[in-house]
C-alpha positions in Angstrom: -112.3 -37.9 45.1 -114.5 -39.0 48.3 -111.8 -37.9 50.7 -112.1 -34.3 49.0 -115.9 -33.9 49.3 -115.3 -34.9 53.0 -113.0 -32.3 53.6 -114.7 -29.6 51.5 -118.4 -31.0 53.3 -116.2 -30.3 57.3 -114.5 -27.0 56.2 -118.0 -25.4 54.8 -119.5 -26.9 58.1 -117.1 -25.6 60.8 -117.3 -22.1 58.6 -120.9 -21.8 58.6 -121.1 -22.7 62.5 -118.5 -20.8 63.4 -119.8 -17.8 61.3 -123.1 -18.0 63.8 -120.5 -18.0 66.8 -120.5 -21.6 67.6 -117.6 -23.8 67.5 -117.6 -26.7 64.9 -118.4 -30.2 66.9 -116.9 -33.1 65.2 -117.5 -36.8 66.2 -115.3 -39.8 65.6 -115.9 -43.1 66.0 -112.6 -45.1 66.7 -112.8 -48.5 66.1 -109.2 -49.4 67.4 -107.9 -46.3 69.9 -103.8 -46.4 70.9 -103.8 -45.2 74.7 -100.0 -43.7 74.2 -100.5 -42.5 78.0 -101.1 -45.8 79.3 -100.1 -48.0 76.6 -103.3 -49.7 76.0 -105.6 -50.3 73.1 -109.2 -49.8 73.8 -111.9 -50.5 71.8 -115.1 -48.7 69.9 -114.2 -45.4 71.1 -115.8 -41.8 70.6 -113.7 -38.5 70.3 -115.6 -35.9 70.7 -113.9 -32.3 69.0 -115.2 -28.9 69.7 -113.6 -26.4 67.6 -109.7 -28.0 67.4 -109.7 -29.6 70.9 -111.0 -32.8 72.3 -113.8 -32.1 74.4 -114.6 -36.1 75.3 -112.8 -39.2 74.7 -115.1 -42.2 76.0 -116.7 -45.8 74.9 -119.0 -45.7 72.2 -122.4 -45.5 74.2 -121.5 -43.1 76.8 -120.8 -40.4 75.1 -123.5 -38.8 73.5 -123.1 -36.7 70.1 -124.5 -33.6 69.6 -127.3 -32.7 66.9 -126.0 -31.4 64.1 -122.4 -32.5 65.0 -119.8 -34.0 61.7 -119.4 -37.9 62.3 -116.3 -39.5 61.1 -116.6 -43.1 61.2 -113.2 -44.9 61.6 -114.7 -48.4 63.4 -112.6 -50.0 61.0 -109.5 -48.4 61.7 -106.7 -47.9 64.4 -106.7 -44.1 65.5 -103.8 -42.8 67.7 -102.2 -39.1 68.2 -100.7 -37.8 65.3 -97.0 -38.1 65.0 -94.3 -35.3 66.2 -91.0 -35.9 64.3 -87.9 -33.8 66.5 -85.5 -33.9 64.3 -86.7 -32.3 60.6 -85.0 -29.9 58.3 -88.2 -29.0 56.7 -87.4 -26.6 54.2 -84.7 -28.3 52.6 -84.1 -31.7 50.7 -80.6 -32.7 49.5 -80.9 -33.8 45.6 -77.2 -32.9 44.8 -74.0 -31.8 46.6 -73.6 -28.9 44.7 -76.8 -27.3 44.9 -75.0 -25.5 47.7 -73.3 -23.5 44.6 -75.9 -23.6 42.6 -79.2 -23.0 44.7 -79.7 -19.5 46.7 -82.0 -19.5 49.7 -85.0 -18.4 47.6 -85.2 -21.4 45.8 -85.6 -23.3 49.7 -88.6 -21.0 50.3 -90.2 -21.7 47.1 -90.0 -25.3 47.7 -90.7 -25.7 51.5 -94.3 -25.3 51.6 -93.8 -28.8 49.0 -92.1 -30.6 51.9 -94.5 -29.3 55.1 -97.6 -30.5 52.8 -95.9 -34.0 52.1 -95.0 -34.6 55.9 -98.4 -33.6 57.4 -99.9 -35.7 54.8 -97.8 -38.6 55.9 -98.8 -38.5 59.2 -96.9 -35.8 61.2 -98.8 -33.2 62.5 -95.6 -31.6 64.2 -92.4 -31.1 63.7 -89.4 -29.4 65.3 -86.7 -27.8 62.4 -83.1 -28.1 64.0 -81.9 -25.5 61.8 -82.2 -23.9 58.4 -80.9 -21.0 56.6 -82.2 -17.3 56.1 -84.9 -17.7 59.2 -87.0 -20.0 56.2 -88.1 -22.2 59.0 -89.8 -19.0 61.0 -91.5 -17.9 57.7 -92.9 -21.2 56.8 -93.9 -21.6 60.6 -95.9 -18.2 60.6 -97.4 -19.2 57.3 -98.7 -22.4 58.6 -99.9 -20.8 61.9 -101.9 -18.3 59.7 -103.5 -20.7 57.6 -102.0 -19.7 54.1 -100.4 -23.1 53.5 -100.6 -26.3 55.0 -98.3 -28.3 57.2 -97.7 -29.7 60.6 -97.3 -27.4 63.6 -93.8 -26.0 63.6 -90.5 -25.5 66.5 -87.9 -23.9 64.4 -84.2 -23.5 65.7 -83.8 -20.7 63.2 -79.8 -21.0 62.3 -77.8 -23.8 64.2 -74.6 -22.8 66.4 -71.1 -24.0 64.7 -67.6 -23.2 65.4 -65.9 -21.8 62.8 -64.4 -24.6 60.6 -67.1 -26.7 62.4 -70.1 -29.1 61.1 -72.3 -26.1 60.6 -69.4 -23.8 58.6 -68.8 -24.4 55.2 -65.4 -25.2 55.0 -62.9 -27.5 52.7 -63.4 -24.6 49.8 -61.1 -22.0 49.0 -61.2 -19.3 51.6 -62.1 -16.6 48.8 -65.3 -18.6 48.6 -68.0 -16.3 50.4 -71.3 -15.9 50.8 -73.8 -13.3 51.8 -76.3 -14.8 54.4 -76.7 -15.1 57.7 -74.9 -18.1 59.7 -74.6 -19.3 63.3 -70.7 -19.4 63.3 -69.7 -18.4 67.0 -66.5 -18.8 68.9 -66.2 -18.2 72.4 -68.9 -17.5 75.3 -69.8 -13.9 74.5 -70.5 -14.4 70.4 -72.8 -17.7 71.6 -74.7 -15.5 73.8 -75.1 -13.0 71.3 -75.7 -15.3 68.7 -78.5 -17.3 70.8 -80.0 -13.8 71.2 -80.4 -12.8 67.8 -81.7 -16.4 66.8 -84.4 -15.8 69.6 -85.1 -12.2 68.1 -86.0 -13.7 65.3 -88.4 -16.4 66.1 -86.5 -19.4 67.5 -88.1 -21.9 69.7 -85.2 -24.2 70.1 -81.6 -23.7 70.1 -79.4 -26.5 68.3 -75.6 -26.6 68.1 -73.0 -28.8 66.5 -71.1 -30.5 69.4 -69.3 -32.5 67.5 -68.2 -33.0 63.4 -70.6 -34.7 61.7 -70.8 -36.7 57.9 -72.3 -34.4 55.4 -69.6 -31.7 56.1 -65.7 -32.0 55.4 -64.3 -32.5 58.2 -61.8 -35.3 58.9 -63.3 -36.8 61.7 -67.1 -37.7 62.0 -67.3 -37.2 66.0 -64.8 -34.8 66.9 -65.9 -32.6 69.9 -66.1 -29.0 68.4 -66.8 -26.9 71.4 -65.7 -26.7 74.6 -67.3 -27.7 78.0 -67.6 -24.0 78.9 -68.9 -22.8 75.4 -71.5 -25.5 75.4 -72.5 -25.0 79.0 -73.0 -20.7 77.9 -75.4 -22.2 75.1 -77.4 -24.1 77.8 -77.7 -21.2 80.5 -78.1 -18.1 77.5 -80.8 -20.4 75.8 -82.7 -21.2 79.6 -83.0 -17.7 80.3 -84.8 -17.3 77.5 -87.2 -20.2 78.2 -85.6 -22.5 75.4 -84.2 -26.0 75.5 -81.3 -26.8 73.5 -80.5 -29.6 71.2 -77.2 -31.2 70.6 -75.8 -32.6 67.5 -73.6 -35.0 68.5 -71.8 -38.3 67.0 -68.5 -39.0 68.9 -69.1 -40.6 72.4 -66.8 -37.4 73.8 -69.1 -34.6 72.8 -72.2 -36.5 73.4 -70.9 -36.6 77.4 -69.9 -33.2 77.3 -73.2 -32.1 75.9 -75.3 -34.2 78.7 -72.9 -32.8 81.3 -73.5 -29.1 80.1 -77.1 -29.8 80.3 -78.9 -30.2 77.0 -82.6 -31.3 76.4 -81.4 -33.8 74.0 -78.6 -36.0 72.2 -79.5 -35.4 68.0 -78.0 -38.8 66.3 -76.0 -40.0 69.3 -74.3 -42.5 66.9 -70.9 -43.4 69.0 -72.7 -43.4 72.3 -70.6 -45.3 75.0 -71.7 -47.1 78.5 -70.7 -43.8 80.5 -72.4 -42.1 77.7 -75.8 -43.8 78.7 -75.6 -43.9 82.1 -75.2 -40.0 82.3 -77.7 -39.4 79.8 -80.3 -41.5 81.9 -78.8 -39.9 85.3 -79.5 -36.5 83.5 -83.1 -37.7 81.8 -81.6 -36.7 78.7 -83.5 -37.7 75.4 -81.5 -39.0 72.3 -83.5 -38.2 68.8 -81.9 -41.4 66.8 -82.4 -40.6 63.5 -81.5 -44.4 62.4 -83.1 -43.8 58.6 -80.7 -40.4 58.3 -77.6 -43.0 57.9 -79.0 -45.6 55.6 -80.1 -42.7 53.2 -76.6 -41.5 53.0 -75.5 -44.7 51.7 -78.4 -45.5 49.6 -78.3 -41.8 47.9 -75.0 -40.6 48.2 -73.9 -41.3 44.7 -77.1 -40.2 43.3 -76.1 -36.8 45.1 -72.8 -36.9 44.2 -71.3 -37.0 47.7 -67.7 -36.8 48.1 -66.0 -40.6 48.6 -65.0 -39.1 51.9 -68.5 -38.6 53.0 -69.3 -42.0 52.0 -67.1 -43.4 53.9 -68.4 -41.3 57.1 -71.6 -42.8 56.7 -70.2 -46.1 56.4 -67.9 -46.2 59.2 -70.6 -45.4 61.8 -73.5 -46.7 60.6 -73.2 -50.3 62.1 -71.9 -49.1 65.3 -74.4 -46.6 65.4 -77.3 -49.6 65.6 -75.1 -51.3 68.4 -75.2 -48.1 70.2 -79.1 -47.8 70.0 -79.5 -51.3 70.7 -77.7 -50.6 74.0 -79.6 -47.6 74.8 -82.8 -49.0 74.8 -82.2 -51.9 76.5 -80.7 -49.7 79.2 -84.0 -47.4 79.5 -82.3 -44.1 77.6 -85.3 -41.8 76.8 -85.9 -42.0 73.1 -87.5 -39.0 71.1 -88.8 -39.6 67.4 -86.7 -38.1 64.8 -85.8 -38.7 61.3 -83.2 -36.5 59.8 -86.0 -35.5 56.9 -84.0 -33.5 54.2 -81.4 -36.1 54.2 -83.9 -38.1 52.7 -87.2 -37.0 50.7 -89.5 -36.0 53.1 -92.6 -38.1 53.9 -91.2 -41.2 54.3 -90.7 -39.9 58.0 -92.7 -43.4 59.0 -90.2 -45.6 57.8 -88.5 -44.5 61.0 -91.1 -46.7 63.0 -89.8 -50.2 61.3 -86.2 -49.5 62.2 -86.9 -48.8 65.6 -88.3 -51.7 66.1 -85.7 -53.6 64.2 -83.4 -52.4 66.9 -85.5 -53.5 69.9 -88.3 -51.1 70.4 -91.9 -52.5 70.9 -94.4 -51.0 68.3 -95.7 -49.2 71.3 -92.8 -47.8 72.7 -91.8 -46.9 68.7 -95.3 -44.7 68.5 -94.8 -43.6 72.4 -91.4 -42.2 70.9 -93.2 -40.1 68.9 -96.2 -39.1 70.4 -95.7 -38.8 74.1 -91.8 -38.7 74.7 -91.8 -36.1 71.9 -94.0 -33.8 72.7 -92.2 -34.2 76.4 -89.1 -33.3 74.9 -91.0 -30.2 73.0 -92.4 -29.1 76.3 -95.8 -29.5 74.7 -97.3 -32.4 76.9 -100.1 -30.3 77.9 -101.2 -29.5 74.5 -100.2 -32.5 72.0 -98.6 -35.9 71.7 -101.9 -38.3 73.2 -105.7 -37.8 72.6 -107.1 -36.2 76.0 -109.6 -33.7 76.6 -108.1 -30.3 76.3 -105.5 -31.1 74.0 -105.3 -30.3 70.1 -107.2 -32.9 67.9 -104.3 -33.6 65.7 -104.8 -37.8 65.1 -104.1 -40.4 62.5 -105.8 -43.5 61.6 -104.7 -46.5 59.5 -106.4 -49.5 58.8 -104.3 -52.2 60.0 -102.5 -52.8 63.2 -99.6 -50.9 63.9 -99.3 -53.1 66.9 -98.9 -56.5 65.0 -96.9 -54.5 61.7 -95.9 -50.8 62.5 -95.1 -50.8 58.7 -98.3 -49.7 57.9 -97.5 -46.3 59.8 -95.1 -45.8 57.0 -98.4 -44.9 54.8 -101.2 -43.2 56.7 -104.6 -43.6 55.1 
C-alpha cells in the first residue's frame, strides 16, 4: 500500500510539474551505491534526477537538493543500475510442449504484457528479446515506449533466422502440418539478405540466428552446425549495412567458432565452447551470453511440460559440460553479458542467474557488471544505460542487504 501511495504521489507531482513546463526533480538518497564502472561501493550518495535522466551523482552534503524535489530515502539500502537481460523471449512462456499446436500468436500477444511487468518488477529495466513470432516483440516494445503498458526497455530481434529443418524451424512432424504464419527460415545468401531486410523493415533492433542445433527442437544433435561460414558471414555483413549487431544461438564448438570468425557480436548459450573457441572470442572481443538457468529449468520442468524424452536427454547431456565451459571462459577472461533465456523458465525469476554465475567463478561484482556495464556495451547503449552517471537514464534498483556479500538478494528486488 505504501509503495502504491508513493508511486501515485510521485507521478502526480511529476505531472503537475511537467504541466507547468518544468521537468520533474527527484533526489535519491543511497546509503550504499554500487559504482559498476570502477567496481567500487560508495557510501551516502545523492542521485539527482531531472525528468528521466540523471543530472548529478555525489556524496551527501556536496549535492544541493532543489526546493520542491521529491526525495526518495534509500539510505538503508544498496542502490545500483537497473539490470539488463540480453537473452529473453519476453512474449512467451513455456508451459506445455504441445502449446505450439493449441495456442495461436494471439494467445502470446494477450499475455506478453504480464511477462513484461513481472520482468520489470524483478529489477530488469532493459531486455533484449532474441526472437518471437509475428513481430509481437516489436508491438510490445512500441506499447511500452508509448507508456500504454509497464515493462522494461526492449531491444528486439523479430524473427530468428534458421535453416530449413534447423533449430528455428518446426521439424519432426508430418510434412502436411503447416502454419500460416511468418517465419525466419532461410537457405542461402540471397534468402538471408532478403529476410534480414524484411526483419529490419518491421522493427528488428538486432539480428538473431541459430548457428547450431538446440535443446528444445527435434534435431538429433544438440550442437551440430546449421549455417555455412559463407551464410554466417552474409548475416553479419547484411546486418552491419543496417547498423545492427548479430546474436548467434550456438551450442556446439564448431558452430561457435564459425560464428565468431564470421564476426557475430555475441554467442548465445555457448554450451560446448572449447579452448580454441575461447581464444577466438578473446581475440575478436565476442561476448558470451551464458543462460545457465535455462538448462537447469529444462531438467527441472521438462516432465511437467510434457517434453519428449529425447529433448530431456539433450539437456542432461550438455548441462555438466556447459558449466565446465563457462568456468574456463570466466577464468580465461572472455567477455560475459548477462542473459537467462527467460520464457524457458517463468518470467520474473531472471535474478537467479546471478547466484549461478558466482557458483561458476564470478565475483558478485563481476556478475552485477555482466548485467549492467557489459550488457549495455553489447547492446551498443553504454551512453544511455548500464551505470548511474550524469546524462544516462535513471534506471535503478535497490535492495536492503549487501549483494556483494550475498548476491542471491538480487533474486528479490525490493
